[in-house]
FIKOLZA-1660 file (N, C-alpha, C; in steps of 0.1 Angstrom, whole numbers, plus 5000, padded with zeros to 4 digits):
% residues 194
   i   px   py   pz ch aa at
   1 1890 6853 1069  A  X  N
   1 1892 6849 1057  A  X CA
   1 1899 6832 1057  A  X  C
   2 1892 6825 1047  A  X  N
   2 1900 6812 1045  A  X CA
   2 1911 6816 1042  A  X  C
   3 1924 6810 1046  A  X  N
   3 1937 6809 1041  A  X CA
   3 1936 6799 1034  A  X  C
   4 1946 6796 1018  A  X  N
   4 1946 6787 1014  A  X CA
   4 1961 6779 1020  A  X  C
   5 1957 6767 1020  A  X  N
   5 1976 6764 1026  A  X CA
   5 1985 6770 1020  A  X  C
   6 1998 6768 1027  A  X  N
   6 2009 6777 1020  A  X CA
   6 2020 6764 1016  A  X  C
   7 2019 6768 1002  A  X  N
   7 2019 6772 0997  A  X CA
   7 2014 6762 0978  A  X  C
   8 2007 6776 0973  A  X  N
   8 1996 6768 0960  A  X CA
   8 2008 6774 0952  A  X  C
   9 2017 6769 0948  A  X  N
   9 2022 6775 0932  A  X CA
   9 2037 6781 0931  A  X  C
  10 2044 6788 0927  A  X  N
  10 2049 6799 0929  A  X CA
  10 2041 6812 0935  A  X  C
  11 2043 6815 0946  A  X  N
  11 2039 6831 0952  A  X CA
  11 2044 6841 0951  A  X  C
  12 2060 6842 0949  A  X  N
  12 2070 6853 0946  A  X CA
  12 2061 6859 0934  A  X  C
  13 2057 6847 0922  A  X  N
  13 2054 6853 0908  A  X CA
  13 2042 6854 0910  A  X  C
  14 2029 6848 0916  A  X  N
  14 2019 6852 0919  A  X CA
  14 2015 6865 0925  A  X  C
  15 2027 6869 0934  A  X  N
  15 2022 6883 0942  A  X CA
  15 2024 6891 0931  A  X  C
  16 2035 6891 0925  A  X  N
  16 2039 6898 0917  A  X CA
  16 2026 6903 0902  A  X  C
  17 2022 6892 0901  A  X  N
  17 2011 6895 0887  A  X CA
  17 2001 6895 0892  A  X  C
  18 1996 6891 0904  A  X  N
  18 1984 6895 0911  A  X CA
  18 1989 6909 0917  A  X  C
  19 1997 6915 0921  A  X  N
  19 1994 6925 0924  A  X CA
  19 2000 6937 0912  A  X  C
  20 2000 6933 0903  A  X  N
  20 2001 6945 0891  A  X CA
  20 1987 6941 0888  A  X  C
  21 1984 6932 0890  A  X  N
  21 1968 6939 0883  A  X CA
  21 1963 6943 0892  A  X  C
  22 1961 6941 0901  A  X  N
  22 1954 6951 0917  A  X CA
  22 1954 6963 0913  A  X  C
  23 1967 6967 0908  A  X  N
  23 1975 6981 0907  A  X CA
  23 1968 6988 0896  A  X  C
  24 1967 6978 0886  A  X  N
  24 1960 6982 0875  A  X CA
  24 1944 6986 0876  A  X  C
  25 1937 6977 0886  A  X  N
  25 1922 6983 0886  A  X CA
  25 1920 6994 0898  A  X  C
  26 1930 6993 0908  A  X  N
  26 1927 7004 0922  A  X CA
  26 1934 7011 0923  A  X  C
  27 1947 7012 0911  A  X  N
  27 1961 7023 0914  A  X CA
  27 1967 7018 0927  A  X  C
  28 1981 7029 0927  A  X  N
  28 1996 7019 0932  A  X CA
  28 1988 7032 0947  A  X  C
  29 1979 7040 0949  A  X  N
  29 1976 7045 0958  A  X CA
  29 1964 7038 0965  A  X  C
  30 1965 7030 0963  A  X  N
  30 1952 7019 0970  A  X CA
  30 1955 7002 0972  A  X  C
  31 1967 7004 0969  A  X  N
  31 1978 6989 0971  A  X CA
  31 1986 6986 0984  A  X  C
  32 1981 6976 0989  A  X  N
  32 1988 6972 1003  A  X CA
  32 1988 6955 1000  A  X  C
  33 2001 6950 1006  A  X  N
  33 2004 6940 1004  A  X CA
  33 1993 6929 1013  A  X  C
  34 1985 6941 1024  A  X  N
  34 1972 6931 1031  A  X CA
  34 1965 6928 1021  A  X  C
  35 1959 6937 1015  A  X  N
  35 1948 6932 1002  A  X CA
  35 1951 6925 0994  A  X  C
  36 1967 6922 0984  A  X  N
  36 1972 6916 0978  A  X CA
  36 1971 6901 0985  A  X  C
  37 1972 6902 0997  A  X  N
  37 1973 6887 1003  A  X CA
  37 1959 6883 1002  A  X  C
  38 1948 6892 1008  A  X  N
  38 1936 6888 1007  A  X CA
  38 1932 6881 0991  A  X  C
  39 1937 6885 0982  A  X  N
  39 1935 6886 0970  A  X CA
  39 1939 6870 0968  A  X  C
  40 1946 6869 0967  A  X  N
  40 1953 6853 0967  A  X CA
  40 1952 6847 0977  A  X  C
  41 1942 6851 0988  A  X  N
  41 1937 6843 0998  A  X CA
  41 1947 6835 1006  A  X  C
  42 1958 6841 1012  A  X  N
  42 1971 6838 1018  A  X CA
  42 1972 6844 1029  A  X  C
  43 1979 6844 1040  A  X  N
  43 1981 6849 1052  A  X CA
  43 1993 6866 1047  A  X  C
  44 1992 6876 1054  A  X  N
  44 1999 6888 1047  A  X CA
  44 2011 6882 1053  A  X  C
  45 2012 6875 1064  A  X  N
  45 2029 6872 1068  A  X CA
  45 2034 6862 1056  A  X  C
  46 2023 6857 1047  A  X  N
  46 2035 6849 1036  A  X CA
  46 2034 6858 1027  A  X  C
  47 2030 6867 1024  A  X  N
  47 2034 6879 1017  A  X CA
  47 2050 6886 1020  A  X  C
  48 2050 6890 1035  A  X  N
  48 2061 6894 1041  A  X CA
  48 2075 6885 1040  A  X  C
  49 2071 6874 1037  A  X  N
  49 2080 6863 1040  A  X CA
  49 2087 6866 1029  A  X  C
  50 2082 6870 1015  A  X  N
  50 2091 6873 1005  A  X CA
  50 2092 6887 1000  A  X  C
  51 2082 6898 1009  A  X  N
  51 2091 6907 1006  A  X CA
  51 2085 6917 1017  A  X  C
  52 2100 6926 1020  A  X  N
  52 2100 6932 1036  A  X CA
  52 2085 6945 1036  A  X  C
  53 2086 6949 1022  A  X  N
  53 2076 6960 1021  A  X CA
  53 2067 6963 1010  A  X  C
  54 2057 6972 1008  A  X  N
  54 2055 6974 0996  A  X CA
  54 2065 6979 0984  A  X  C
  55 2073 6986 0989  A  X  N
  55 2084 6994 0979  A  X CA
  55 2089 6981 0973  A  X  C
  56 2095 6968 0984  A  X  N
  56 2105 6961 0976  A  X CA
  56 2098 6950 0966  A  X  C
  57 2082 6950 0968  A  X  N
  57 2075 6943 0961  A  X CA
  57 2075 6952 0948  A  X  C
  58 2073 6963 0949  A  X  N
  58 2073 6977 0935  A  X CA
  58 2085 6974 0930  A  X  C
  59 2094 6974 0934  A  X  N
  59 2112 6975 0926  A  X CA
  59 2111 6961 0923  A  X  C
  60 2106 6947 0929  A  X  N
  60 2104 6935 0919  A  X CA
  60 2099 6930 0908  A  X  C
  61 2087 6939 0911  A  X  N
  61 2074 6943 0898  A  X CA
  61 2083 6952 0886  A  X  C
  62 2089 6959 0888  A  X  N
  62 2092 6970 0881  A  X CA
  62 2103 6958 0873  A  X  C
  63 2111 6953 0881  A  X  N
  63 2121 6942 0872  A  X CA
  63 2117 6932 0868  A  X  C
  64 2101 6929 0871  A  X  N
  64 2094 6916 0861  A  X CA
  64 2096 6917 0854  A  X  C
  65 2083 6932 0853  A  X  N
  65 2076 6935 0837  A  X CA
  65 2088 6938 0830  A  X  C
  66 2098 6946 0831  A  X  N
  66 2113 6948 0822  A  X CA
  66 2115 6942 0814  A  X  C
  67 2117 6932 0828  A  X  N
  67 2127 6915 0822  A  X CA
  67 2115 6908 0806  A  X  C
  68 2100 6906 0810  A  X  N
  68 2093 6900 0802  A  X CA
  68 2091 6906 0789  A  X  C
  69 2093 6925 0792  A  X  N
  69 2089 6933 0782  A  X CA
  69 2104 6934 0770  A  X  C
  70 2117 6928 0776  A  X  N
  70 2127 6929 0769  A  X CA
  70 2130 6918 0759  A  X  C
  71 2124 6905 0771  A  X  N
  71 2127 6894 0764  A  X CA
  71 2112 6892 0753  A  X  C
  72 2105 6897 0753  A  X  N
  72 2092 6898 0744  A  X CA
  72 2099 6905 0729  A  X  C
  73 2106 6917 0727  A  X  N
  73 2111 6922 0726  A  X CA
  73 2123 6915 0716  A  X  C
  74 2130 6905 0722  A  X  N
  74 2143 6901 0713  A  X CA
  74 2134 6886 0709  A  X  C
  75 2125 6883 0715  A  X  N
  75 2114 6874 0708  A  X CA
  75 2110 6878 0694  A  X  C
  76 2108 6889 0696  A  X  N
  76 2099 6894 0680  A  X CA
  76 2111 6896 0671  A  X  C
  77 2121 6894 0673  A  X  N
  77 2136 6894 0663  A  X CA
  77 2131 6884 0656  A  X  C
  78 2141 6889 0641  A  X  N
  78 2144 6872 0638  A  X CA
  78 2154 6876 0637  A  X  C
  79 2169 6869 0638  A  X  N
  79 2178 6870 0633  A  X CA
  79 2183 6864 0620  A  X  C
  80 2174 6858 0614  A  X  N
  80 2177 6855 0598  A  X CA
  80 2168 6868 0588  A  X  C
  81 2162 6879 0596  A  X  N
  81 2157 6890 0588  A  X CA
  81 2162 6904 0592  A  X  C
  82 2178 6904 0592  A  X  N
  82 2182 6919 0599  A  X CA
  82 2172 6931 0592  A  X  C
  83 2171 6932 0579  A  X  N
  83 2165 6936 0570  A  X CA
  83 2151 6946 0580  A  X  C
  84 2144 6934 0586  A  X  N
  84 2133 6940 0592  A  X CA
  84 2131 6939 0604  A  X  C
  85 2146 6937 0615  A  X  N
  85 2145 6937 0626  A  X CA
  85 2137 6945 0636  A  X  C
  86 2139 6955 0630  A  X  N
  86 2128 6970 0638  A  X CA
  86 2116 6968 0636  A  X  C
  87 2115 6965 0625  A  X  N
  87 2095 6963 0619  A  X CA
  87 2091 6951 0632  A  X  C
  88 2096 6938 0627  A  X  N
  88 2093 6929 0638  A  X CA
  88 2092 6938 0655  A  X  C
  89 2106 6944 0658  A  X  N
  89 2104 6941 0668  A  X CA
  89 2093 6954 0674  A  X  C
  90 2094 6963 0668  A  X  N
  90 2080 6970 0668  A  X CA
  90 2065 6964 0670  A  X  C
  91 2061 6953 0663  A  X  N
  91 2052 6943 0662  A  X CA
  91 2051 6941 0677  A  X  C
  92 2062 6932 0683  A  X  N
  92 2062 6926 0696  A  X CA
  92 2059 6937 0705  A  X  C
  93 2064 6947 0704  A  X  N
  93 2060 6959 0718  A  X CA
  93 2051 6958 0717  A  X  C
  94 2041 6964 0707  A  X  N
  94 2022 6965 0707  A  X CA
  94 2017 6953 0710  A  X  C
  95 2022 6941 0706  A  X  N
  95 2016 6929 0709  A  X CA
  95 2015 6929 0723  A  X  C
  96 2029 6927 0730  A  X  N
  96 2030 6924 0742  A  X CA
  96 2021 6935 0750  A  X  C
  97 2022 6950 0750  A  X  N
  97 2012 6958 0758  A  X CA
  97 1996 6956 0757  A  X  C
  98 1991 6951 0740  A  X  N
  98 1982 6947 0739  A  X CA
  98 1974 6933 0746  A  X  C
  99 1985 6925 0750  A  X  N
  99 1983 6907 0757  A  X CA
  99 1984 6915 0773  A  X  C
 100 1991 6926 0776  A  X  N
 100 1991 6925 0793  A  X CA
 100 1991 6941 0795  A  X  C
 101 1980 6944 0793  A  X  N
 101 1974 6957 0795  A  X CA
 101 1978 6962 0807  A  X  C
 102 1977 6954 0817  A  X  N
 102 1985 6957 0833  A  X CA
 102 1999 6965 0831  A  X  C
 103 2008 6962 0825  A  X  N
 103 2025 6959 0824  A  X CA
 103 2025 6975 0820  A  X  C
 104 2016 6981 0810  A  X  N
 104 2018 6995 0802  A  X CA
 104 2017 7003 0810  A  X  C
 105 2003 7009 0818  A  X  N
 105 2005 7019 0829  A  X CA
 105 2014 7020 0842  A  X  C
 106 2017 7008 0846  A  X  N
 106 2026 7002 0853  A  X CA
 106 2042 7006 0851  A  X  C
 107 2043 7003 0841  A  X  N
 107 2057 7010 0835  A  X CA
 107 2057 7024 0834  A  X  C
 108 2046 7029 0821  A  X  N
 108 2051 7041 0818  A  X CA
 108 2044 7053 0827  A  X  C
 109 2035 7048 0840  A  X  N
 109 2035 7057 0844  A  X CA
 109 2043 7060 0857  A  X  C
 110 2051 7052 0863  A  X  N
 110 2064 7053 0868  A  X CA
 110 2068 7067 0869  A  X  C
 111 2072 7064 0861  A  X  N
 111 2086 7080 0855  A  X CA
 111 2101 7076 0866  A  X  C
 112 2099 7060 0865  A  X  N
 112 2116 7056 0867  A  X CA
 112 2122 7054 0858  A  X  C
 113 2123 7059 0845  A  X  N
 113 2131 7063 0837  A  X CA
 113 2133 7070 0830  A  X  C
 114 2137 7076 0818  A  X  N
 114 2144 7086 0814  A  X CA
 114 2146 7085 0803  A  X  C
 115 2138 7091 0792  A  X  N
 115 2140 7091 0775  A  X CA
 115 2142 7103 0769  A  X  C
 116 2148 7111 0767  A  X  N
 116 2155 7125 0762  A  X CA
 116 2155 7125 0746  A  X  C
 117 2148 7139 0740  A  X  N
 117 2147 7137 0728  A  X CA
 117 2155 7152 0724  A  X  C
 118 2163 7154 0715  A  X  N
 118 2168 7167 0713  A  X CA
 118 2165 7168 0699  A  X  C
 119 2172 7177 0694  A  X  N
 119 2172 7180 0676  A  X CA
 119 2186 7170 0675  A  X  C
 120 2189 7166 0682  A  X  N
 120 2206 7158 0673  A  X CA
 120 2204 7143 0678  A  X  C
 121 2195 7145 0689  A  X  N
 121 2195 7127 0696  A  X CA
 121 2185 7125 0701  A  X  C
 122 2182 7113 0705  A  X  N
 122 2172 7105 0712  A  X CA
 122 2174 7093 0717  A  X  C
 123 2175 7095 0729  A  X  N
 123 2183 7086 0737  A  X CA
 123 2177 7079 0749  A  X  C
 124 2179 7072 0758  A  X  N
 124 2171 7069 0777  A  X CA
 124 2179 7060 0778  A  X  C
 125 2174 7055 0796  A  X  N
 125 2182 7044 0803  A  X CA
 125 2171 7038 0803  A  X  C
 126 2161 7036 0798  A  X  N
 126 2152 7028 0803  A  X CA
 126 2154 7016 0787  A  X  C
 127 2157 7002 0792  A  X  N
 127 2164 6993 0791  A  X CA
 127 2153 6983 0781  A  X  C
 128 2141 6986 0778  A  X  N
 128 2132 6984 0765  A  X CA
 128 2139 6994 0755  A  X  C
 129 2136 7006 0756  A  X  N
 129 2141 7016 0748  A  X CA
 129 2154 7015 0742  A  X  C
 130 2166 7010 0748  A  X  N
 130 2181 7009 0747  A  X CA
 130 2179 6999 0735  A  X  C
 131 2175 6984 0741  A  X  N
 131 2173 6978 0732  A  X CA
 131 2167 6977 0718  A  X  C
 132 2152 6982 0719  A  X  N
 132 2147 6989 0708  A  X CA
 132 2152 6997 0697  A  X  C
 133 2161 7006 0703  A  X  N
 133 2168 7016 0698  A  X CA
 133 2184 7011 0692  A  X  C
 134 2185 6999 0698  A  X  N
 134 2194 6992 0689  A  X CA
 134 2195 6985 0679  A  X  C
 135 2183 6982 0678  A  X  N
 135 2179 6972 0668  A  X CA
 135 2174 6974 0657  A  X  C
 136 2168 6988 0665  A  X  N
 136 2163 7001 0653  A  X CA
 136 2176 7006 0644  A  X  C
 137 2187 7010 0651  A  X  N
 137 2198 7018 0642  A  X CA
 137 2207 7002 0632  A  X  C
 138 2210 6994 0640  A  X  N
 138 2217 6980 0635  A  X CA
 138 2203 6975 0618  A  X  C
 139 2193 6977 0619  A  X  N
 139 2182 6976 0609  A  X CA
 139 2185 6984 0599  A  X  C
 140 2184 6997 0605  A  X  N
 140 2187 7008 0595  A  X CA
 140 2205 7005 0590  A  X  C
 141 2212 7005 0596  A  X  N
 141 2230 7006 0589  A  X CA
 141 2225 6993 0577  A  X  C
 142 2219 6980 0583  A  X  N
 142 2218 6971 0577  A  X CA
 142 2214 6972 0563  A  X  C
 143 2201 6982 0558  A  X  N
 143 2196 6986 0550  A  X CA
 143 2201 7000 0545  A  X  C
 144 2213 7001 0549  A  X  N
 144 2220 7013 0547  A  X CA
 144 2214 7029 0544  A  X  C
 145 2203 7030 0554  A  X  N
 145 2195 7040 0557  A  X CA
 145 2210 7051 0555  A  X  C
 146 2207 7063 0554  A  X  N
 146 2217 7079 0557  A  X CA
 146 2216 7078 0573  A  X  C
 147 2230 7080 0577  A  X  N
 147 2229 7084 0593  A  X CA
 147 2221 7097 0592  A  X  C
 148 2217 7102 0587  A  X  N
 148 2207 7117 0589  A  X CA
 148 2193 7115 0595  A  X  C
 149 2191 7101 0585  A  X  N
 149 2172 7101 0587  A  X CA
 149 2172 7086 0601  A  X  C
 150 2185 7086 0608  A  X  N
 150 2186 7075 0617  A  X CA
 150 2173 7082 0632  A  X  C
 151 2177 7094 0634  A  X  N
 151 2170 7095 0648  A  X CA
 151 2156 7098 0642  A  X  C
 152 2152 7106 0628  A  X  N
 152 2135 7108 0631  A  X CA
 152 2128 7095 0627  A  X  C
 153 2139 7083 0620  A  X  N
 153 2134 7072 0617  A  X CA
 153 2132 7065 0631  A  X  C
 154 2137 7067 0641  A  X  N
 154 2137 7059 0655  A  X CA
 154 2127 7066 0659  A  X  C
 155 2127 7079 0659  A  X  N
 155 2112 7088 0665  A  X CA
 155 2097 7082 0658  A  X  C
 156 2096 7077 0650  A  X  N
 156 2087 7075 0642  A  X CA
 156 2087 7060 0643  A  X  C
 157 2095 7049 0647  A  X  N
 157 2094 7036 0650  A  X CA
 157 2088 7035 0662  A  X  C
 158 2092 7047 0672  A  X  N
 158 2087 7046 0687  A  X CA
 158 2076 7051 0688  A  X  C
 159 2078 7062 0682  A  X  N
 159 2059 7071 0683  A  X CA
 159 2048 7061 0679  A  X  C
 160 2051 7053 0671  A  X  N
 160 2041 7042 0664  A  X CA
 160 2037 7030 0672  A  X  C
 161 2051 7025 0678  A  X  N
 161 2048 7009 0685  A  X CA
 161 2043 7017 0699  A  X  C
 162 2046 7028 0707  A  X  N
 162 2044 7030 0715  A  X CA
 162 2032 7039 0714  A  X  C
 163 2023 7045 0706  A  X  N
 163 2012 7054 0704  A  X CA
 163 2002 7039 0703  A  X  C
 164 2003 7029 0694  A  X  N
 164 1990 7019 0690  A  X CA
 164 1992 7010 0707  A  X  C
 165 2010 7009 0715  A  X  N
 165 2000 7002 0723  A  X CA
 165 1994 7009 0737  A  X  C
 166 1996 7023 0736  A  X  N
 166 1991 7030 0742  A  X CA
 166 1975 7032 0738  A  X  C
 167 1972 7032 0722  A  X  N
 167 1961 7032 0724  A  X CA
 167 1952 7013 0727  A  X  C
 168 1957 7006 0726  A  X  N
 168 1955 6991 0729  A  X CA
 168 1953 6996 0742  A  X  C
 169 1957 7006 0753  A  X  N
 169 1954 7006 0768  A  X CA
 169 1947 7013 0768  A  X  C
 170 1940 7021 0763  A  X  N
 170 1927 7035 0763  A  X CA
 170 1913 7022 0766  A  X  C
 171 1910 7028 0779  A  X  N
 171 1898 7020 0783  A  X CA
 171 1885 7022 0776  A  X  C
 172 1890 7038 0764  A  X  N
 172 1873 7039 0758  A  X CA
 172 1876 7035 0742  A  X  C
 173 1889 7032 0739  A  X  N
 173 1894 7026 0729  A  X CA
 173 1888 7016 0725  A  X  C
 174 1886 7012 0713  A  X  N
 174 1884 6998 0712  A  X CA
 174 1887 6993 0696  A  X  C
 175 1895 6984 0692  A  X  N
 175 1899 6983 0681  A  X CA
 175 1893 6964 0677  A  X  C
 176 1886 6964 0670  A  X  N
 176 1884 6950 0669  A  X CA
 176 1893 6936 0655  A  X  C
 177 1903 6948 0656  A  X  N
 177 1915 6940 0648  A  X CA
 177 1926 6933 0652  A  X  C
 178 1934 6931 0643  A  X  N
 178 1951 6926 0646  A  X CA
 178 1956 6937 0651  A  X  C
 179 1966 6941 0663  A  X  N
 179 1970 6951 0666  A  X CA
 179 1986 6949 0660  A  X  C
 180 1990 6932 0658  A  X  N
 180 1999 6933 0652  A  X CA
 180 2002 6934 0638  A  X  C
 181 1992 6931 0631  A  X  N
 181 1991 6942 0615  A  X CA
 181 1990 6945 0615  A  X  C
 182 1982 6957 0624  A  X  N
 182 1983 6966 0621  A  X CA
 182 1992 6976 0624  A  X  C
 183 2002 6973 0633  A  X  N
 183 2012 6977 0636  A  X CA
 183 2023 6972 0626  A  X  C
 184 2026 6964 0618  A  X  N
 184 2030 6960 0607  A  X CA
 184 2027 6971 0594  A  X  C
 185 2011 6967 0594  A  X  N
 185 2013 6972 0581  A  X CA
 185 2021 6990 0582  A  X  C
 186 2014 7000 0593  A  X  N
 186 2018 7011 0594  A  X CA
 186 2036 7011 0600  A  X  C
 187 2044 7005 0599  A  X  N
 187 2055 7009 0599  A  X CA
 187 2066 7002 0591  A  X  C
 188 2058 6995 0581  A  X  N
 188 2061 6989 0568  A  X CA
 188 2061 7005 0556  A  X  C
 189 2045 7010 0559  A  X  N
 189 2042 7017 0553  A  X CA
 189 2052 7036 0554  A  X  C
 190 2058 7036 0567  A  X  N
 190 2057 7047 0574  A  X CA
 190 2073 7049 0575  A  X  C
 191 2079 7039 0577  A  X  N
 191 2092 7039 0580  A  X CA
 191 2104 7037 0569  A  X  C
 192 2115 7045 0568  A  X  N
 192 2121 7044 0552  A  X CA
 192 2132 7037 0554  A  X  C
 193 2134 7024 0549  A  X  N
 193 2147 7016 0552  A  X CA
 193 2151 7014 0541  A  X  C
 194 2153 7029 0533  A  X  N
 194 2164 7020 0522  A  X CA
 194 2167 7036 0515  A  X  C
% end
């Protein structure tokens, strides 16, 4: 293998992005730092200079995707539109994963988070979920939605956004429209915000 000179840009970010793409293509079980180094045209030592082992890189990938996802959710909300903030966040949710399909399976297939649904609550320790829930509750409070409807509305919002994001990532599912427009239409028609 002919190696590229060390280094061509930000190797740490490239290791994460290309690592995510490689996992998306071949699965976590077939992933190794050596394969990643070969894919990037750098020496394995260059990879190990940034990450001691695959587990460390995986943790950093998870943090990287989670940060990007949270940033996209926040960017999707408009501070001047508190009434529609949850809808806009739902749109941002779907568009993020439609644009980054290799992130979806990496995050949701990992089981490194917990979301609990009971007859009374809908809660979790996953930072993007917590953010989604917080904005959803603020939006419903702003719109004077009865507290008894909050949990069910959150379920519908999450299920709609997550379901559409999952559909956007299904290998055999094809949609030739705009995922954001579809999400907006469905959320505005199905969520009770009054």
